[in-house]
C-alpha positions in Angstrom: 107.3 134.1 132.0 105.8 132.1 129.1 109.0 131.9 127.3 110.9 131.0 130.2 108.3 128.6 131.6 108.6 127.2 127.7 112.0 126.8 128.1 112.0 124.8 131.6 109.0 122.4 130.3 111.3 121.4 127.9 114.4 120.9 129.9 112.3 118.8 132.1 111.0 117.0 129.7 114.3 116.0 128.2 115.6 114.8 131.6 112.7 112.8 132.3 113.3 111.0 129.0 117.0 110.1 130.1 117.8 107.0 131.2 119.6 104.4 132.9 120.4 101.6 130.4 121.3 98.1 130.8 123.1 96.2 128.0 123.8 92.9 128.0 127.5 92.4 126.6 130.3 89.0 126.1 132.5 88.5 129.1 136.0 90.6 129.1 137.7 90.8 125.6 140.4 94.0 125.7 141.1 96.0 124.2 137.2 96.2 123.2 135.8 95.2 126.5 137.3 95.3 130.0 134.9 93.8 132.3 136.8 94.4 135.3 137.3 98.1 134.9 134.2 98.8 132.6 136.3 100.3 130.1 137.5 99.6 126.5 137.2 100.9 123.4 133.9 99.9 122.3 132.9 100.3 125.9 133.6 103.8 126.0 132.5 104.9 122.6 128.7 103.2 123.9 129.4 104.8 127.2 129.5 108.0 125.7 127.5 108.3 122.6 124.5 107.6 124.9 125.6 110.2 127.3 125.0 112.3 124.6 121.7 112.1 125.3 121.8 112.0 128.7 121.9 108.5 128.8 123.8 106.5 131.7 124.9 103.0 130.7 124.8 99.8 133.3 126.4 97.2 131.9 125.3 93.5 132.6 128.3 90.4 131.6 127.3 87.2 130.2 128.8 84.2 128.3 128.8 85.2 124.8 126.3 82.7 123.7 123.9 84.0 126.1 124.3 87.7 124.7 121.9 87.3 121.8 119.8 84.5 123.6 119.2 86.8 127.0 118.8 90.5 125.6 115.3 90.7 125.8 115.4 91.6 129.2 117.1 93.9 129.0 117.4 97.5 127.0 119.7 95.3 124.6 123.4 93.9 123.9 126.6 94.6 122.4 128.9 93.1 119.6 126.4 91.8 118.2 124.9 91.8 114.6 122.1 90.8 112.3 124.0 87.7 111.8 123.1 86.6 115.8 119.4 86.5 114.1 118.5 88.8 117.1 115.2 90.7 116.5 115.5 94.6 117.3 116.4 97.5 116.6 120.1 97.7 115.5 122.1 100.9 115.7 124.8 101.9 113.3 128.2 100.0 113.2 130.0 100.9 116.4 133.3 99.0 115.6 135.2 96.2 113.2 137.4 93.5 114.3 139.4 92.4 111.8 141.9 89.6 112.0 145.4 89.2 110.2 147.8 87.2 109.4 150.7 89.7 111.1 154.3 88.9 110.2 157.4 90.2 110.9 158.1 92.5 107.8 162.1 91.6 107.8 161.2 88.4 107.4 159.5 88.7 103.9 157.0 86.1 104.3 154.3 86.4 101.5 150.7 85.1 102.6 147.9 86.2 99.8 145.4 83.7 101.4 144.2 81.4 103.8 145.8 78.4 101.7 149.3 80.1 102.0 149.3 79.3 105.7 149.3 75.4 105.7 153.0 75.2 106.0 153.7 78.6 108.3 154.4 78.2 111.9 151.5 79.9 112.9 150.0 80.8 116.5 146.0 81.9 116.8 143.5 82.8 119.3 141.7 80.1 121.2 138.7 79.0 118.9 139.9 80.7 115.6 139.2 77.6 113.9 135.9 77.8 115.0 135.4 81.5 114.5 137.7 82.1 111.1 135.8 80.0 109.2 135.9 76.3 107.5 138.6 76.8 105.1 140.6 78.2 107.6 140.1 74.7 110.1 140.7 72.8 107.5 144.1 74.7 106.1 145.2 74.6 109.7 143.9 71.1 110.4 147.4 69.5 109.0 149.5 71.8 109.8 151.6 70.4 112.8 152.9 73.7 113.6 149.7 75.0 114.0 148.7 76.4 117.9 146.0 78.0 119.7 147.0 80.1 122.7 144.4 81.4 125.5 146.8 84.5 126.2 147.3 86.5 123.7 150.0 88.4 124.8 152.0 85.7 124.4 151.0 85.9 120.9 153.2 89.1 120.5 156.0 87.9 122.6 155.9 84.6 120.2 156.1 86.8 117.3 158.6 89.6 118.5 161.3 86.6 119.1 161.2 84.9 116.6 159.8 82.0 118.0 157.0 81.6 115.6 156.6 83.2 112.1 152.7 84.4 112.4 150.7 85.6 114.7 146.5 85.5 113.7 144.9 87.8 116.0 142.6 90.6 115.8 144.9 93.9 114.9 143.3 95.8 117.8 143.9 93.4 120.9 147.3 92.3 118.6 148.4 96.4 119.2 147.0 96.6 122.9 148.9 93.8 124.1 152.2 94.9 122.7 151.7 97.6 124.8 151.9 95.8 127.7 155.1 93.8 126.6 157.8 95.1 128.2 160.4 91.9 128.3 161.1 91.4 123.9 162.2 94.1 122.0 158.5 95.1 120.1 160.0 97.4 118.0 160.1 95.5 114.5 157.9 96.5 111.8 154.8 94.0 111.1 153.5 92.8 107.9 149.4 93.0 108.2 148.1 90.2 105.5 144.4 90.8 105.0 143.1 87.6 104.2 140.2 87.4 106.5 137.1 89.1 106.1 136.4 92.4 108.6 133.2 91.7 111.0 131.3 95.0 111.9 129.0 95.2 115.1 126.3 97.2 116.5 124.1 97.6 119.3 120.5 96.1 119.8 118.6 98.1 121.3 114.8 97.1 122.2 113.3 100.9 122.1 113.9 102.2 118.5 114.3 106.0 120.3 116.9 104.8 122.3 118.6 103.5 119.3 118.0 106.7 117.4 119.4 108.8 120.4 122.1 106.3 120.3 123.1 106.8 117.1 123.1 110.4 117.2 125.5 110.2 119.9 127.6 107.9 118.0 127.4 110.2 114.8 128.9 113.3 116.9 131.5 111.2 118.6 133.1 110.7 114.8 132.7 114.0 113.1 134.5 115.1 117.0 137.2 113.1 116.3 136.6 112.1 119.8 135.5 108.4 118.5 139.4 107.8 116.8 141.2 109.3 120.3 139.0 106.8 122.2 139.9 103.6 120.2 143.7 104.9 119.7 144.0 105.9 123.7 144.1 102.1 123.4 146.6 100.7 121.0 148.9 103.9 120.4 
């Protein structure tokens, strides 16, 4: 009875520690975070990593500019890293955003640097000149064939239909929207020109113990292969 009682006490103690955590996130950015359905590859990874220690996720959506400002009001924030200047307990890296210059392989376009974009016909995501650095902004500033689109599914269509030569996009976003295109043939091979630096994002927690619980869950997801399953379910 003594040992049974001790085991029961440990179970109850663990259950008491499990929490419903409210984390803040920027507004919907498929396939990473899909606000309308509380889903997405980043969302699902975080949810399942927290569940490893019995925690439940509730997401609060705010404009991106508010994430690093408002997070102290909640249990933490997602899609954030140390460059934000926000102080707290950062998790291990959760997800990587990687922008590429994407071209059709059969066009044989060679892009080895940002400078090589200056004469290309380009479609980029909205506010790309803000997020991709000064060099990119300066190069495309004088390019009359450069455009930005808010609806990134149109990028995919314009590339595969031959109406643009280069798409500048995060590769997971590109692949996610490519899956949804039915009115344009998207079977042609693409070339990914790696001219932009990858950016890793984490979860920022106010409580160090919760950060450690999350890291344990994230490590388990990666070791089991579940992490890759979640990511691939949105882009393949």
